[in-house]
N, CA, C and O atoms as a printed pandas DataFrame, in Angstrom:
     atom_number atom_name residue_name chain_id  residue_number  x_coord  y_coord  z_coord
0              1         N          UNK        A               1   80.997  114.449  132.687
1              2        CA          UNK        A               1   81.876  113.451  131.750
2              3         C          UNK        A               1   82.007  114.441  130.342
3              4         O          UNK        A               1   81.352  115.423  129.994
4              5         N          UNK        A               2   83.074  113.774  129.748
5              6        CA          UNK        A               2   83.278  114.502  128.560
6              7         C          UNK        A               2   83.140  113.146  127.251
7              8         O          UNK        A               2   84.008  112.400  126.799
8              9         N          UNK        A               3   81.916  113.243  126.996
9             10        CA          UNK        A               3   81.398  111.965  126.188
10            11         C          UNK        A               3   81.230  112.092  124.858
11            12         O          UNK        A               3   80.162  112.558  124.459
12            13         N          UNK        A               4   82.245  111.705  123.919
13            14        CA          UNK        A               4   82.098  111.781  122.262
14            15         C          UNK        A               4   82.482  110.618  121.686
15            16         O          UNK        A               4   83.133  109.776  122.303
16            17         N          UNK        A               5   82.145  110.495  120.576
17            18        CA          UNK        A               5   82.350  109.530  119.497
18            19         C          UNK        A               5   83.111  110.057  118.519
19            20         O          UNK        A               5   82.541  110.975  117.930
20            21         N          UNK        A               6   84.384  109.761  118.067
21            22        CA          UNK        A               6   85.186  110.337  117.224
22            23         C          UNK        A               6   85.917  109.124  116.358
23            24         O          UNK        A               6   86.225  108.051  116.879
24            25         N          UNK        A               7   86.141  109.431  115.024
25            26        CA          UNK        A               7   86.718  108.505  114.440
26            27         C          UNK        A               7   86.181  106.956  114.381
27            28         O          UNK        A               7   86.938  106.005  114.184
28            29         N          UNK        A               8   84.869  106.849  114.565
29            30        CA          UNK        A               8   84.233  105.594  114.475
30            31         C          UNK        A               8   84.599  104.652  115.438
31            32         O          UNK        A               8   84.459  103.441  115.264
32            33         N          UNK        A               9   85.151  105.256  116.642
33            34        CA          UNK        A               9   85.774  104.461  117.800
34            35         C          UNK        A               9   84.647  104.310  118.844
35            36         O          UNK        A               9   84.187  105.291  119.428
36            37         N          UNK        A              10   84.219  103.055  119.056
37            38        CA          UNK        A              10   83.319  103.066  120.262
38            39         C          UNK        A              10   83.849  103.299  121.762
39            40         O          UNK        A              10   84.933  102.876  122.166
40            41         N          UNK        A              11   82.786  104.148  122.650
41            42        CA          UNK        A              11   83.315  104.598  123.685
42            43         C          UNK        A              11   82.681  103.719  124.893
43            44         O          UNK        A              11   81.649  103.058  124.782
44            45         N          UNK        A              12   83.431  103.816  126.004
45            46        CA          UNK        A              12   82.474  103.288  127.210
46            47         C          UNK        A              12   82.937  103.759  128.438
47            48         O          UNK        A              12   84.123  103.582  128.717
48            49         N          UNK        A              13   82.126  104.382  129.286
49            50        CA          UNK        A              13   82.416  105.151  130.463
50            51         C          UNK        A              13   81.928  104.181  131.640
51            52         O          UNK        A              13   80.757  103.845  131.813
52            53         N          UNK        A              14   83.209  103.718  132.555
53            54        CA          UNK        A              14   82.720  102.885  133.350
54            55         C          UNK        A              14   81.935  103.613  134.676
55            56         O          UNK        A              14   82.133  104.772  135.041
56            57         N          UNK        A              15   81.063  102.713  135.260
57            58        CA          UNK        A              15   80.158  103.390  136.033
58            59         C          UNK        A              15   78.978  104.375  135.630
59            60         O          UNK        A              15   78.150  104.773  136.450
60            61         N          UNK        A              16   78.982  104.711  134.358
61            62        CA          UNK        A              16   77.725  105.456  133.924
62            63         C          UNK        A              16   76.318  104.663  134.138
63            64         O          UNK        A              16   76.312  103.436  134.033
64            65         N          UNK        A              17   75.273  105.291  134.403
65            66        CA          UNK        A              17   74.262  104.345  134.682
66            67         C          UNK        A              17   73.653  104.150  133.282
67            68         O          UNK        A              17   73.574  105.090  132.492
68            69         N          UNK        A              18   73.193  102.813  132.973
69            70        CA          UNK        A              18   72.500  102.650  131.652
70            71         C          UNK        A              18   71.329  103.603  131.119
71            72         O          UNK        A              18   71.301  103.819  129.908
72            73         N          UNK        A              19   70.504  104.102  131.821
73            74        CA          UNK        A              19   69.518  104.977  131.141
74            75         C          UNK        A              19   70.228  106.240  130.829
75            76         O          UNK        A              19   69.735  106.795  129.847
76            77         N          UNK        A              20   71.252  106.882  131.368
77            78        CA          UNK        A              20   72.030  107.937  130.592
78            79         C          UNK        A              20   72.846  107.540  129.561
79            80         O          UNK        A              20   73.170  108.325  128.669
80            81         N          UNK        A              21   73.247  106.274  129.600
81            82        CA          UNK        A              21   74.146  105.722  128.495
82            83         C          UNK        A              21   73.218  105.422  127.241
83            84         O          UNK        A              21   73.707  105.507  126.114
84            85         N          UNK        A              22   72.018  105.108  127.402
85            86        CA          UNK        A              22   70.969  104.744  126.205
86            87         C          UNK        A              22   70.549  106.222  125.801
87            88         O          UNK        A              22   70.410  106.296  124.580
88            89         N          UNK        A              23   70.360  107.145  126.308
89            90        CA          UNK        A              23   69.820  108.407  126.280
90            91         C          UNK        A              23   71.061  109.232  125.433
91            92         O          UNK        A              23   70.789  110.033  124.539
92            93         N          UNK        A              24   72.165  108.982  125.758
93            94        CA          UNK        A              24   73.451  109.529  124.919
94            95         C          UNK        A              24   73.479  108.846  123.412
95            96         O          UNK        A              24   73.542  109.426  122.328
96            97         N          UNK        A              25   73.416  107.485  123.678
97            98        CA          UNK        A              25   73.499  106.765  122.343
98            99         C          UNK        A              25   72.100  107.111  121.230
99           100         O          UNK        A              25   72.230  107.184  120.009
100          101         N          UNK        A              26   70.821  107.290  121.952
101          102        CA          UNK        A              26   69.734  107.623  121.085
102          103         C          UNK        A              26   70.028  109.034  120.588
103          104         O          UNK        A              26   69.734  109.319  119.427
104          105         N          UNK        A              27   70.745  110.183  121.616
105          106        CA          UNK        A              27   71.082  111.427  120.745
106          107         C          UNK        A              27   72.139  111.227  119.662
107          108         O          UNK        A              27   72.068  111.810  118.580
108          109         N          UNK        A              28   73.193  110.322  120.010
109          110        CA          UNK        A              28   74.091  110.335  118.829
110          111         C          UNK        A              28   73.498  109.815  117.610
111          112         O          UNK        A              28   73.614  110.384  116.525
112          113         N          UNK        A              29   72.812  108.648  117.809
113          114        CA          UNK        A              29   72.072  108.125  116.734
114          115         C          UNK        A              29   71.260  108.950  115.749
115          116         O          UNK        A              29   71.232  108.846  114.523
116          117         N          UNK        A              30   70.505  109.924  116.666
117          118        CA          UNK        A              30   69.505  110.889  115.999
118          119         C          UNK        A              30   70.355  111.899  115.076
119          120         O          UNK        A              30   70.013  112.141  113.919
120          121         N          UNK        A              31   71.440  112.445  115.655
121          122        CA          UNK        A              31   72.541  113.259  115.068
122          123         C          UNK        A              31   73.020  112.853  113.956
123          124         O          UNK        A              31   73.073  113.562  112.951
124          125         N          UNK        A              32   73.472  111.508  114.031
125          126        CA          UNK        A              32   74.047  110.794  112.799
126          127         C          UNK        A              32   73.138  110.701  111.613
127          128         O          UNK        A              32   73.499  111.018  110.479
128          129         N          UNK        A              33   71.942  110.253  111.915
129          130        CA          UNK        A              33   70.791  109.984  111.351
130          131         C          UNK        A              33   70.589  111.461  110.360
131          132         O          UNK        A              33   70.464  111.422  109.136
132          133         N          UNK        A              34   70.591  112.691  111.158
133          134        CA          UNK        A              34   70.373  113.911  110.593
134          135         C          UNK        A              34   71.384  114.235  109.551
135          136         O          UNK        A              34   71.179  114.686  108.424
136          137         N          UNK        A              35   72.644  113.892  110.189
137          138        CA          UNK        A              35   73.756  114.246  109.126
138          139         C          UNK        A              35   73.861  113.716  107.962
139          140         O          UNK        A              35   74.236  114.289  106.938
140          141         N          UNK        A              36   73.485  112.438  108.098
141          142        CA          UNK        A              36   73.504  111.647  106.752
142          143         C          UNK        A              36   72.544  111.879  105.882
143          144         O          UNK        A              36   72.775  111.621  104.701
144          145         N          UNK        A              37   71.077  112.490  106.323
145          146        CA          UNK        A              37   70.061  112.667  105.672
146          147         C          UNK        A              37   70.342  114.010  104.892
147          148         O          UNK        A              37   69.962  114.187  103.735
148          149         N          UNK        A              38   71.021  114.914  105.609
149          150        CA          UNK        A              38   71.310  116.189  105.002
150          151         C          UNK        A              38   72.194  116.102  103.860
151          152         O          UNK        A              38   72.096  116.816  102.862
152          153         N          UNK        A              39   73.220  115.034  104.078
153          154        CA          UNK        A              39   74.147  114.933  103.033
154          155         C          UNK        A              39   73.541  114.229  101.805
155          156         O          UNK        A              39   74.103  114.332  100.715
156          157         N          UNK        A              40   72.676  113.684  101.918
157          158        CA          UNK        A              40   72.011  112.802  100.933
158          159         C          UNK        A              40   70.925  113.797  100.050
159          160         O          UNK        A              40   70.788  113.721   98.829
160          161         N          UNK        A              41   70.208  114.717  100.916
161          162        CA          UNK        A              41   69.441  115.584  100.406
162          163         C          UNK        A              41   70.015  116.608   99.680
163          164         O          UNK        A              41   69.419  117.054   98.699
164          165         N          UNK        A              42   71.331  117.146  100.098
165          166        CA          UNK        A              42   72.388  118.076   99.192
166          167         C          UNK        A              42   72.517  117.448   98.274
167          168         O          UNK        A              42   72.087  117.916   97.220
168          169         N          UNK        A              43   73.048  116.350   98.269
169          170        CA          UNK        A              43   73.512  115.609   96.940
170          171         C          UNK        A              43   72.500  115.333   95.846
171          172         O          UNK        A              43   72.837  115.207   94.669
172          173         N          UNK        A              44   71.120  115.232   96.318
173          174        CA          UNK        A              44   69.974  114.774   95.388
174          175         C          UNK        A              44   69.755  116.688   94.688
175          176         O          UNK        A              44   69.577  116.961   93.501
176          177         N          UNK        A              45   69.831  117.554   95.667
177          178        CA          UNK        A              45   69.758  118.904   94.972
178          179         C          UNK        A              45   70.733  119.341   94.184
179          180         O          UNK        A              45   70.435  120.278   93.442
180          181         N          UNK        A              46   72.097  118.814   94.124
181          182        CA          UNK        A              46   73.022  119.097   93.325
182          183         C          UNK        A              46   72.770  118.246   92.099
183          184         O          UNK        A              46   72.985  118.672   90.964
184          185         N          UNK        A              47   72.337  117.105   92.340
185          186        CA          UNK        A              47   72.262  116.181   91.060
186          187         C          UNK        A              47   71.049  116.761   90.166
187          188         O          UNK        A              47   71.105  116.662   88.941
188          189         N          UNK        A              48   69.931  117.381   90.823
189          190        CA          UNK        A              48   69.065  117.944   90.024
190          191         C          UNK        A              48   69.224  119.224   89.401
191          192         O          UNK        A              48   68.376  119.704   88.648
192          193         N          UNK        A              49   70.210  119.732   89.681
193          194        CA          UNK        A              49   70.688  121.033   89.254
194          195         C          UNK        A              49   70.430  122.511   89.989
195          196         O          UNK        A              49   70.682  123.640   89.568
196          197         N          UNK        A              50   69.917  122.137   91.067
197          198        CA          UNK        A              50   69.407  123.372   91.937
198          199         C          UNK        A              50   70.512  124.196   92.158
199          200         O          UNK        A              50   71.670  123.821   91.974
200          201         N          UNK        A              51   70.153  125.435   92.594
201          202        CA          UNK        A              51   71.296  126.528   92.806
202          203         C          UNK        A              51   71.908  126.359   94.428
203          204         O          UNK        A              51   71.319  126.616   95.478
204          205         N          UNK        A              52   73.189  125.875   94.243
205          206        CA          UNK        A              52   73.936  125.540   95.652
206          207         C          UNK        A              52   75.260  126.254   95.596
207          208         O          UNK        A              52   75.933  126.418   94.579
208          209         N          UNK        A              53   75.551  126.659   96.816
209          210        CA          UNK        A              53   76.839  127.245   97.218
210          211         C          UNK        A              53   77.991  126.387   97.063
211          212         O          UNK        A              53   77.982  125.204   97.403
212          213         N          UNK        A              54   79.100  127.048   96.489
213          214        CA          UNK        A              54   80.109  126.000   96.309
214          215         C          UNK        A              54   80.631  125.570   97.637
215          216         O          UNK        A              54   81.271  124.519   97.672
216          217         N          UNK        A              55   80.456  126.193   98.648
217          218        CA          UNK        A              55   80.935  125.435   99.827
218          219         C          UNK        A              55   79.918  124.271  100.449
219          220         O          UNK        A              55   80.273  123.360  101.197
220          221         N          UNK        A              56   78.674  124.497   99.999
221          222        CA          UNK        A              56   77.845  123.481  100.154
222          223         C          UNK        A              56   78.276  122.083   99.448
223          224         O          UNK        A              56   78.144  121.001  100.019
224          225         N          UNK        A              57   78.777  122.224   98.219
225          226        CA          UNK        A              57   79.145  121.290   97.368
226          227         C          UNK        A              57   80.373  120.505   97.869
227          228         O          UNK        A              57   80.464  119.278   97.913
228          229         N          UNK        A              58   81.419  121.519   98.286
229          230        CA          UNK        A              58   82.478  120.877   99.096
230          231         C          UNK        A              58   82.303  120.053  100.201
231          232         O          UNK        A              58   82.732  118.903  100.293
232          233         N          UNK        A              59   81.561  120.757  101.173
233          234        CA          UNK        A              59   81.035  120.065  102.338
234          235         C          UNK        A              59   80.596  118.743  102.229
235          236         O          UNK        A              59   80.930  117.763  102.895
236          237         N          UNK        A              60   79.640  118.859  101.111
237          238        CA          UNK        A              60   78.878  117.705  100.763
238          239         C          UNK        A              60   79.592  116.556  100.373
239          240         O          UNK        A              60   79.459  115.487  100.970
240          241         N          UNK        A              61   80.465  116.732   99.253
241          242        CA          UNK        A              61   81.530  115.743   98.986
242          243         C          UNK        A              61   82.286  115.224  100.000
243          244         O          UNK        A              61   82.570  114.026  100.000
244          245         N          UNK        A              62   82.755  116.176  101.108
245          246        CA          UNK        A              62   83.447  115.601  102.272
246          247         C          UNK        A              62   82.654  114.519  103.058
247          248         O          UNK        A              62   83.065  113.415  103.414
248          249         N          UNK        A              63   81.273  115.141  103.276
249          250        CA          UNK        A              63   80.305  114.055  104.209
250          251         C          UNK        A              63   80.098  112.939  103.392
251          252         O          UNK        A              63   80.223  111.874  103.998
252          253         N          UNK        A              64   79.789  112.840  102.064
253          254        CA          UNK        A              64   79.653  111.718  101.321
254          255         C          UNK        A              64   80.954  110.766  101.329
255          256         O          UNK        A              64   80.837  109.542  101.380
256          257         N          UNK        A              65   82.063  111.344  101.282
257          258        CA          UNK        A              65   83.314  110.679  101.373
258          259         C          UNK        A              65   83.553  109.978  102.734
259          260         O          UNK        A              65   84.084  108.869  102.780
260          261         N          UNK        A              66   83.159  110.630  103.817
261          262        CA          UNK        A              66   83.312  110.011  105.131
262          263         C          UNK        A              66   82.298  108.761  105.256
263          264         O          UNK        A              66   82.611  107.661  105.711
264          265         N          UNK        A              67   81.124  109.101  104.807
265          266        CA          UNK        A              67   80.111  108.088  104.930
266          267         C          UNK        A              67   80.673  106.844  104.020
267          268         O          UNK        A              67   80.689  105.686  104.437
268          269         N          UNK        A              68   81.009  107.136  103.064
269          270        CA          UNK        A              68   81.599  105.877  102.035
270          271         C          UNK        A              68   82.559  105.255  102.880
271          272         O          UNK        A              68   82.354  104.095  103.237
272          273         N          UNK        A              69   83.730  105.954  103.305
273          274        CA          UNK        A              69   84.755  105.382  104.413
274          275         C          UNK        A              69   84.406  104.740  105.425
275          276         O          UNK        A              69   85.070  103.765  105.776
276          277         N          UNK        A              70   83.056  105.223  106.264
277          278        CA          UNK        A              70   82.802  104.481  107.297
278          279         C          UNK        A              70   81.861  102.971  106.864
279          280         O          UNK        A              70   81.821  101.951  107.552
280          281         N          UNK        A              71   81.209  103.181  105.635
281          282        CA          UNK        A              71   80.798  101.952  105.230
282          283         C          UNK        A              71   81.702  100.752  104.606
283          284         O          UNK        A              71   81.325   99.581  104.569
284          285         N          UNK        A              72   82.859  101.187  104.158
285          286        CA          UNK        A              72   83.861  100.311  103.802
286          287         C          UNK        A              72   84.663   99.837  104.915
287          288         O          UNK        A              72   85.159   98.711  104.924
288          289         N          UNK        A              73   84.794  100.659  105.834
289          290        CA          UNK        A              73   85.489  100.141  107.386
290          291         C          UNK        A              73   84.516   99.108  107.746
291          292         O          UNK        A              73   84.866   97.939  107.903
292          293         N          UNK        A              74   83.430   99.461  107.868
293          294        CA          UNK        A              74   82.230   98.393  108.498
294          295         C          UNK        A              74   82.291   96.990  107.640
295          296         O          UNK        A              74   82.181   95.856  108.107
296          297         N          UNK        A              75   82.475   97.322  106.393
297          298        CA          UNK        A              75   82.364   96.053  105.428
298          299         C          UNK        A              75   83.671   95.207  105.629
299          300         O          UNK        A              75   83.640   93.977  105.615
300          301         N          UNK        A              76   84.753   95.887  105.805
301          302        CA          UNK        A              76   86.069   95.139  106.067
302          303         C          UNK        A              76   86.164   94.377  107.608
303          304         O          UNK        A              76   86.873   93.419  107.918
304          305         N          UNK        A              77   85.216   95.131  108.443
305          306        CA          UNK        A              77   85.208   94.497  109.755
306          307         C          UNK        A              77   84.380   93.395  109.691
307          308         O          UNK        A              77   84.780   92.370  110.243
308          309         N          UNK        A              78   83.243   93.388  109.099
309          310        CA          UNK        A              78   82.467   92.274  108.720
310          311         C          UNK        A              78   83.331   90.881  107.975
311          312         O          UNK        A              78   83.267   89.698  108.308
312          313         N          UNK        A              79   84.049   91.451  106.984
313          314        CA          UNK        A              79   84.738   90.287  106.277
314          315         C          UNK        A              79   85.996   89.671  107.231
315          316         O          UNK        A              79   86.488   88.553  107.074
316          317         N          UNK        A              80   86.366   90.568  108.160
317          318        CA          UNK        A              80   87.438   90.056  109.166
318          319         C          UNK        A              80   86.630   89.031  110.170
319          320         O          UNK        A              80   87.142   87.986  110.573
320          321         N          UNK        A              81   85.311   89.459  110.521
321          322        CA          UNK        A              81   84.521   88.928  111.563
322          323         C          UNK        A              81   84.119   87.440  110.823
323          324         O          UNK        A              81   84.330   86.379  111.409
324          325         N          UNK        A              82   83.628   87.489  109.719
325          326        CA          UNK        A              82   82.709   86.284  109.137
326          327         C          UNK        A              82   83.484   85.422  108.145
327          328         O          UNK        A              82   83.050   84.458  107.516
328          329         N          UNK        A              83   84.800   85.982  108.120
329          330        CA          UNK        A              83   86.041   85.464  107.269
330          331         C          UNK        A              83   85.670   85.380  105.683
331          332         O          UNK        A              83   84.680   85.895  105.163
332          333         N          UNK        A              84   86.683   84.615  105.028
333          334        CA          UNK        A              84   86.346   84.735  103.561
334          335         C          UNK        A              84   85.172   84.076  103.209
335          336         O          UNK        A              84   84.785   83.055  103.777
336          337         N          UNK        A              85   84.443   84.766  102.051
337          338        CA          UNK        A              85   83.154   84.180  101.726
338          339         C          UNK        A              85   83.347   83.312  100.653
339          340         O          UNK        A              85   82.346   82.898  100.068
340          341         N          UNK        A              86   84.435   82.971  100.299
341          342        CA          UNK        A              86   84.708   81.822   98.980
342          343         C          UNK        A              86   85.669   81.131   99.947
343          344         O          UNK        A              86   86.338   81.656  100.837
344          345         N          UNK        A              87   85.582   79.520   99.500
345          346        CA          UNK        A              87   86.250   78.410   99.830
346          347         C          UNK        A              87   87.662   78.477   98.799
347          348         O          UNK        A              87   87.800   78.961   97.676
348          349         N          UNK        A              88   88.425   77.916   99.518
349          350        CA          UNK        A              88   89.748   77.946   98.315
350          351         C          UNK        A              88   89.337   76.905   97.088
351          352         O          UNK        A              88   89.987   77.070   96.056
352          353         N          UNK        A              89   88.440   75.962   97.076
353          354        CA          UNK        A              89   87.915   75.282   95.893
354          355         C          UNK        A              89   87.329   76.122   94.854
355          356         O          UNK        A              89   87.570   76.073   93.648
356          357         N          UNK        A              90   86.430   76.997   95.550
357          358        CA          UNK        A              90   85.604   77.972   94.668
358          359         C          UNK        A              90   86.317   78.874   94.054
359          360         O          UNK        A              90   86.075   79.193   92.890
360          361         N          UNK        A              91   87.568   79.550   94.962
361          362        CA          UNK        A              91   88.411   80.582   94.290
362          363         C          UNK        A              91   89.093   79.860   93.203
363          364         O          UNK        A              91   89.054   80.396   92.096
364          365         N          UNK        A              92   89.739   78.691   93.328
365          366        CA          UNK        A              92   90.284   77.818   92.156
366          367         C          UNK        A              92   89.327   77.605   90.992
367          368         O          UNK        A              92   89.755   77.871   89.869
368          369         N          UNK        A              93   88.321   77.244   91.100
369          370        CA          UNK        A              93   87.327   77.084   90.125
370          371         C          UNK        A              93   86.922   78.400   89.498
371          372         O          UNK        A              93   86.566   78.436   88.320
372          373         N          UNK        A              94   86.968   79.477   90.254
373          374        CA          UNK        A              94   86.724   80.888   89.352
374          375         C          UNK        A              94   87.622   80.953   88.724
375          376         O          UNK        A              94   87.376   81.143   87.533
376          377         N          UNK        A              95   88.999   80.850   89.084
377          378        CA          UNK        A              95   90.515   81.261   88.440
378          379         C          UNK        A              95   90.423   80.386   87.373
379          380         O          UNK        A              95   90.519   80.998   86.309
380          381         N          UNK        A              96   90.270   79.158   87.235
381          382        CA          UNK        A              96   90.424   78.401   86.232
382          383         C          UNK        A              96   89.285   78.642   85.190
383          384         O          UNK        A              96   89.571   78.441   84.010
384          385         N          UNK        A              97   88.226   78.987   85.458
385          386        CA          UNK        A              97   87.163   79.453   84.464
386          387         C          UNK        A              97   87.570   80.659   83.829
387          388         O          UNK        A              97   87.536   80.755   82.602
388          389         N          UNK        A              98   87.880   81.410   84.421
389          390        CA          UNK        A              98   88.536   82.776   84.037
390          391         C          UNK        A              98   89.606   82.497   82.904
391          392         O          UNK        A              98   89.565   83.136   81.853
392          393         N          UNK        A              99   90.458   81.634   83.114
393          394        CA          UNK        A              99   91.742   81.232   82.353
394          395         C          UNK        A              99   91.148   80.636   80.861
395          396         O          UNK        A              99   91.520   80.943   79.729
396          397         N          UNK        A             100   90.147   79.726   81.257
397          398        CA          UNK        A             100   89.774   78.919   80.158
398          399         C          UNK        A             100   89.014   80.135   79.111
399          400         O          UNK        A             100   89.152   80.075   77.889
400          401         N          UNK        A             101   88.404   80.957   79.626
401          402        CA          UNK        A             101   87.436   82.001   78.818
402          403         C          UNK        A             101   88.445   82.787   78.406
403          404         O          UNK        A             101   88.285   83.091   77.224
404          405         N          UNK        A             102   89.479   83.274   78.913
405          406        CA          UNK        A             102   90.488   84.231   78.139
406          407         C          UNK        A             102   91.070   83.465   77.079
407          408         O          UNK        A             102   91.111   83.978   75.961
408          409         N          UNK        A             103   91.586   82.165   77.285
409          410        CA          UNK        A             103   92.075   81.336   76.461
410          411         C          UNK        A             103   91.193   81.233   75.158
411          412         O          UNK        A             103   91.680   81.428   74.045
412          413         N          UNK        A             104   89.909   80.924   75.355
413          414        CA          UNK        A             104   89.083   80.658   74.302
414          415         C          UNK        A             104   88.963   82.013   73.289
415          416         O          UNK        A             104   88.873   81.936   72.064
416          417         N          UNK        A             105   88.980   83.135   73.989
417          418        CA          UNK        A             105   89.078   84.472   73.215
418          419         C          UNK        A             105   90.199   84.854   72.887
419          420         O          UNK        A             105   90.331   86.058   72.669
420          421         N          UNK        A             106   91.307   84.004   72.754
421          422        CA          UNK        A             106   92.817   84.303   72.452
422          423         C          UNK        A             106   93.101   85.609   72.896
423          424         O          UNK        A             106   93.294   86.573   72.155
424          425         N          UNK        A             107   93.126   85.615   74.390
425          426        CA          UNK        A             107   93.404   86.933   75.004
426          427         C          UNK        A             107   94.858   87.278   74.810
427          428         O          UNK        A             107   95.735   86.431   74.978
428          429         N          UNK        A             108   95.132   88.607   74.432
429          430        CA          UNK        A             108   96.580   88.845   74.304
430          431         C          UNK        A             108   96.672   89.941   75.507
431          432         O          UNK        A             108   95.792   90.778   75.707
432          433         N          UNK        A             109   97.839   89.819   76.265
433          434        CA          UNK        A             109   98.012   90.778   77.469
434          435         C          UNK        A             109   98.210   92.221   76.823
435          436         O          UNK        A             109   98.786   92.372   75.745
436          437         N          UNK        A             110   97.744   93.145   77.487
437          438        CA          UNK        A             110   98.063   94.517   77.162
438          439         C          UNK        A             110   99.588   94.828   77.378
439          440         O          UNK        A             110  100.042   94.677   78.512
440          441         N          UNK        A             111  100.455   95.278   76.303
441          442        CA          UNK        A             111  101.711   95.500   76.739
442          443         C          UNK        A             111  101.735   96.995   77.076
443          444         O          UNK        A             111  101.474   97.859   76.238
444          445         N          UNK        A             112  102.090   97.273   78.451
445          446        CA          UNK        A             112  102.317   98.584   79.113
446          447         C          UNK        A             112  103.458   99.092   78.648
447          448         O          UNK        A             112  104.495   98.439   78.526
448          449         N          UNK        A             113  103.314  100.338   78.354
449          450        CA          UNK        A             113  104.636  101.291   78.258
450          451         C          UNK        A             113  105.353  101.501   79.350
451          452         O          UNK        A             113  104.841  101.361   80.461
452          453         N          UNK        A             114  106.758  101.900   79.173
453          454        CA          UNK        A             114  107.488  102.067   80.334
454          455         C          UNK        A             114  107.192  103.403   81.064
455          456         O          UNK        A             114  106.816  104.414   80.471
456          457         N          UNK        A             115  107.407  103.314   82.495
457          458        CA          UNK        A             115  107.044  104.401   83.408
458          459         C          UNK        A             115  107.502  105.783   83.004
459          460         O          UNK        A             115  106.881  106.812   83.271
460          461         N          UNK        A             116  108.535  105.726   82.400
461          462        CA          UNK        A             116  109.197  107.043   81.797
462          463         C          UNK        A             116  108.624  107.921   80.714
463          464         O          UNK        A             116  108.837  109.119   80.527
464          465         N          UNK        A             117  107.717  106.943   79.917
465          466        CA          UNK        A             117  107.097  107.453   78.796
466          467         C          UNK        A             117  106.176  108.845   79.075
467          468         O          UNK        A             117  105.553  109.039   80.119
468          469         N          UNK        A             118  106.213  109.646   78.083
469          470        CA          UNK        A             118  105.558  111.051   78.372
470          471         C          UNK        A             118  104.102  110.703   78.172
471          472         O          UNK        A             118  103.298  111.120   79.006
472          473         N          UNK        A             119  103.561  109.775   76.855
473          474        CA          UNK        A             119  102.097  109.701   76.797
474          475         C          UNK        A             119  101.538  108.471   77.175
475          476         O          UNK        A             119  100.611  108.019   76.502
476          477         N          UNK        A             120  102.024  107.769   78.298
477          478        CA          UNK        A             120  101.671  106.591   78.723
478          479         C          UNK        A             120  100.156  106.318   79.050
479          480         O          UNK        A             120   99.593  105.238   78.869
480          481         N          UNK        A             121   99.539  107.539   79.596
481          482        CA          UNK        A             121   98.211  107.235   79.900
482          483         C          UNK        A             121   97.229  107.383   78.678
483          484         O          UNK        A             121   96.142  106.805   78.711
484          485         N          UNK        A             122   97.588  108.121   77.644
485          486        CA          UNK        A             122   97.073  107.924   76.400
486          487         C          UNK        A             122   97.006  107.018   75.767
487          488         O          UNK        A             122   95.951  106.848   75.156
488          489         N          UNK        A             123   98.070  106.050   75.626
489          490        CA          UNK        A             123   98.274  104.801   74.989
490          491         C          UNK        A             123   97.574  103.923   75.834
491          492         O          UNK        A             123   97.157  102.904   75.284
492          493         N          UNK        A             124   97.360  104.049   76.928
493          494        CA          UNK        A             124   96.516  103.034   77.861
494          495         C          UNK        A             124   95.383  103.050   77.527
495          496         O          UNK        A             124   94.814  101.991   77.262
496          497         N          UNK        A             125   94.733  104.272   77.446
497          498        CA          UNK        A             125   93.184  104.580   76.997
498          499         C          UNK        A             125   92.846  104.193   75.637
499          500         O          UNK        A             125   91.746  103.771   75.281
500          501         N          UNK        A             126   93.911  104.374   74.873
501          502        CA          UNK        A             126   93.755  103.634   73.470
502          503         C          UNK        A             126   93.683  102.161   73.555
503          504         O          UNK        A             126   92.775  101.529   73.016
504          505         N          UNK        A             127   94.687  101.585   74.263
505          506        CA          UNK        A             127   94.662  100.117   74.314
506          507         C          UNK        A             127   93.401   99.531   74.756
507          508         O          UNK        A             127   92.833   98.613   74.164
508          509         N          UNK        A             128   92.867  100.261   76.126
509          510        CA          UNK        A             128   91.610   99.652   76.729
510          511         C          UNK        A             128   90.496  100.045   75.540
511          512         O          UNK        A             128   89.573   99.289   75.238
512          513         N          UNK        A             129   90.675  101.038   75.062
513          514        CA          UNK        A             129   89.366  101.081   73.875
514          515         C          UNK        A             129   89.418  100.130   72.741
515          516         O          UNK        A             129   88.381   99.857   72.135
516          517         N          UNK        A             130   90.367   99.695   72.469
517          518        CA          UNK        A             130   90.619   98.890   71.400
518          519         C          UNK        A             130   90.334   97.358   72.116
519          520         O          UNK        A             130   89.813   96.415   71.521
520          521         N          UNK        A             131   90.666   97.347   73.123
521          522        CA          UNK        A             131   90.370   96.046   73.725
522          523         C          UNK        A             131   88.615   95.885   74.127
523          524         O          UNK        A             131   88.095   94.801   74.394
524          525         N          UNK        A             132   88.033   96.934   74.104
525          526        CA          UNK        A             132   86.621   96.793   74.453
526          527         C          UNK        A             132   85.819   96.796   73.080
527          528         O          UNK        A             132   84.627   96.512   72.966
528          529         N          UNK        A             133   86.634   97.148   72.116
529          530        CA          UNK        A             133   85.910   97.210   70.601
530          531         C          UNK        A             133   86.089   95.543   70.297
531          532         O          UNK        A             133   85.144   94.960   69.765
532          533         N          UNK        A             134   87.232   94.849   70.621
533          534        CA          UNK        A             134   87.385   93.560   70.319
534          535         C          UNK        A             134   86.654   92.631   71.084
535          536         O          UNK        A             134   86.477   91.536   70.550
536          537         N          UNK        A             135   86.195   92.806   72.189
537          538        CA          UNK        A             135   85.546   92.039   73.273
538          539         C          UNK        A             135   84.315   92.652   73.282
539          540         O          UNK        A             135   83.449   92.287   74.078
């Protein structure tokens, strides 16, 4: 059998005995746990400032990115399975509360510069800093 799990897609081989399947699943789980632990261990070493190869840093960033994407995919699957966590009434209440809060603070929308403007990001940063100072 050519059994492997790629791209977070579950596999199922018809006719495979359950003890062998459980053994394979156990191996895959142990390998995944080892892979995850190494990624977090290397991240901690990088954070502490230990001497680390540049390739280890790049590989670790890729590993952490894949772990984050897997967690995000799982979160989205759970959202689709369990449905929206807010009822429409709760969403309307949150929205109206936000509107009232913004109105009470006399909130003014940030005028965004045109897309063709050369220094648009600098202006946006200045506008956000000014907004942070005001509120």
